[in-house]
N, C-alpha and C positions, 0 to 999 in steps of 0.2 A: 329396169330391174337391176342391171349391173351397177348403175349409179347408186341405187338404194343399198345394195350390198356393200358398196364401197363406203358410203356414208355410215352404214351400221358398223363396219369394221373400224372406221376412224373413231366413232363414238365409244366402241368397246375398248380400243387402245387408250383413249383418253380417260375412260373410267378406271382402267387398271393403273394407269400412270398416277391418277389422283389418289387411288387407294394406297399405292406404294409410297407416294409423297407424304401422305398422312400417317400410314401405318408404320413405316420404317422408323421415323423419329420416336413414335410412341413405344415401339418395340425396344428401341435402344434405351429409352428412358427407363422402361420397366426393368430391363436387364441391369442397368446401372443401379437402380434403387434396390433391386433384389440382391445384387452382389454386395452393396454397401450396408444392407440391412441383414447380412448373414444368411440370406436365403429364406428369411421369415416371410410369412404370408403378409402381403400388403393389405392393410385394413385401416379403418378410420381411427382405431385406437393408436396405432403406430404413428399415423400422420398427426393426430392430436398431441401425442407426446412430443414429437419433433417440434411442433409449433410452440409447445410450452417451454421446451428447452431453449428455443431461440428467444422467446420472451424473457426467460430468466436471465439469459446472457445479456440481453439488452438492459434489463433492470440493474444488473450488477455494474455494467458500464456506466449507467446513469448515476448510480450512487457514487461510484468512483470519481466521476467528473465533478459531481457536486462538492465532494470534500476537497478535491484538488483545487477547484476554483475558490472555495472558501479559504483554504490555506494560503493560496496565492494572494488573496485580498489581505489577509493578516500580515503576510510578509511585506507587502507593499505599504501598509500603514507604518511599519517601523523602518523599512529600508526601501524607500521608493526608487532609489538609484540602481537597485539590483536588476540586471537584465531579465526580461520576461522568460527566456528559455531556461535560465538558471533557477528562477522562481518555480517554474513548472517541474523541473527535475527534483528539486528539494521537496516540493509539495507531493509529488508522486511517491518519493521514497518514504515520506512520513505516512502516507496512506498505506503503503505496502507493509510498513512496520506495524501499523494498527491492525492489519489483517493477520500478520504472522504471530503476533502476541495477543492473546485474548484478554490480558489484563491491562493493555494499553489502548488508548483511542487517540484519534487525531487531535482533539482538544487538549488532552493531557500532554502529549508530545509538544504541541505548540506552546502551551503554558510553560513547560520546562525550558524550552529553547528561548522563549522571550525573557525569562528571568536569568537563565544562565548566560545569555549573550548580552546582558545589561541592556535589553530592549533595543538591540542594534541589528540582529540577524546578520551579523558580519561573520563570514566563515573563517576569517583569519584572526579572530579575537583571542587574546591570551590573558590569563589572570596572573597576579603576582606570585601565586603559589605554583604556577606552571601548568595549570589546566588549559586545554586548547580546544578551539573550534566551537561550533554552535552549541554543543551539549557539554562543553567544558570537561573533556575527558583528560585524566592524567595519563602521561605517557606509559607508566608501568601498567596501568589498567588497560589502556588501549592495546599495548603489545600482547597482553595475555588474551584478551577477547578476540583480537584480530585473527589469531590462530584458529579459533573455533568458527569464525566467519569465513574462513578461506581467503583472508586478505593477506597478501604478502607484505610483511613489515619491512619497510626500507628505512624509514626515519619518522620520528614524530611529526615533523613538518609535512612530509609528503602524504602521510596517512591521515593524521588528525585534522589537518587544515583542508582536507578534501571533504566537502560538506556531506557527500553521500556516504563515504566511509564513516565519518564522524557520527552521523545519525544512526547508521547500522550498528556501530559499536555501542553508542550511548543507549540506544533503545534496548539492546540485549541486556546490558548491565542493569538498566532501570527495571526492566521486566523481571529479572532474576531477584532483585532486591524486594520488589513488591510481592512476588510469589512467596518470599521467605518471611516478610514482616508486615504485609498488608500495605495499603496505599500510603498512609502517613509514615509508617515505619520505613517503608521502602524509600520514600523521598528523603527521610532523615539519613538513611544509610547512603544514599546516592551523594548527599552533600557532606555529611560528617563522618562517614566511615561505618562499616558494618558492625564493629565491636560496640561502639557507642549506641547505635540504633538498637541492637539486640538488648542492651542494658536498659535503654529507654522503654522498650516494649515490655520487658520483664517487670519493670518497676511501675507499670501503669501509666506510661507517658508522663513521667515526672520530668519536667523541663530541666531540673538540676543535673540530669544525666547528659544533656546536650550542650555543646558549645554555643555561645550567644548567636553566632551566625546561623547555625542550624535551627535554633529556636525561631528565628525570623523567617528562615527559608521555607519551612513546611507550610505555614499559613499563607505566605506570599504566593507560592505556587498554587495552592488551593483556591485562592482568591481570583487569580488570573484564569484558572481552569473554569471556575464558576462563571466568570464574565464571558468566556468564550462559548458557554453553553454546556459545559461538561457536568 
C-alpha cells in the first residue's frame, strides 16, 4: 500500500510537471500576443489579418527583388565591368525612386539613364555642356535640388558623381517636370529647359519650339522605354 501511494504521488508530481511544462509556455505566448495586440481578444480574424500582412510584405519584397534583378541585368548589358554590389545599390535606388514618385517607374528611369549616360552607365560621365553623372545633372540644378533632398552640397564632383545622389536628384527633377508638363513635355524640359518645354506644350508640341537635340531626345527616350517594357 505504501508503495502504491508512493507511485501515485510520483505520477501526480509528473502530471503537474507536465502541465506546467506545457502550460507556462502557452501562457507566456498568450500574454505576449495579448500585449502586442493591445489587449484585444485573440480570434481567428486577428490571426488571419496577421497572416495577410505577412503575405503582403512578402509580395512587396518579391516585387522589389524582381525589379532590382531586372535593372541589374540592364546595367550589366551596358556596363558589364561594374561590380555587382554597385549594380545592386544603383538598382535598389532606382526602384526606391519609382515608389517615391508615382509618375516615374523603373523602366522610365532606366531609359533616361541609358540615353543620358550615352549607353555606358558610367557614374563619372560628363558632357561638354557640364552635365554630370548617370542622369546628367547640371551643377546649378543639382545644388538647388540637393537642398530639398537633404544632401549636403560639397562640390559637383562629390555629389553628382555619386550615383546614388545623382539618381535621387535626377529623379526628383524629372518627376517635377513630368508633373508640370506631362511625360513628353517633362522629358523635353529635362533636356532642353523648362521655358522651351512650356512653349512647346503650349504650341501643341510644335518641334520648332525645341532645339534639335531635344527634338531627338524625347522620341529616343520613349523608344528605349518601350523596349524595356514601359
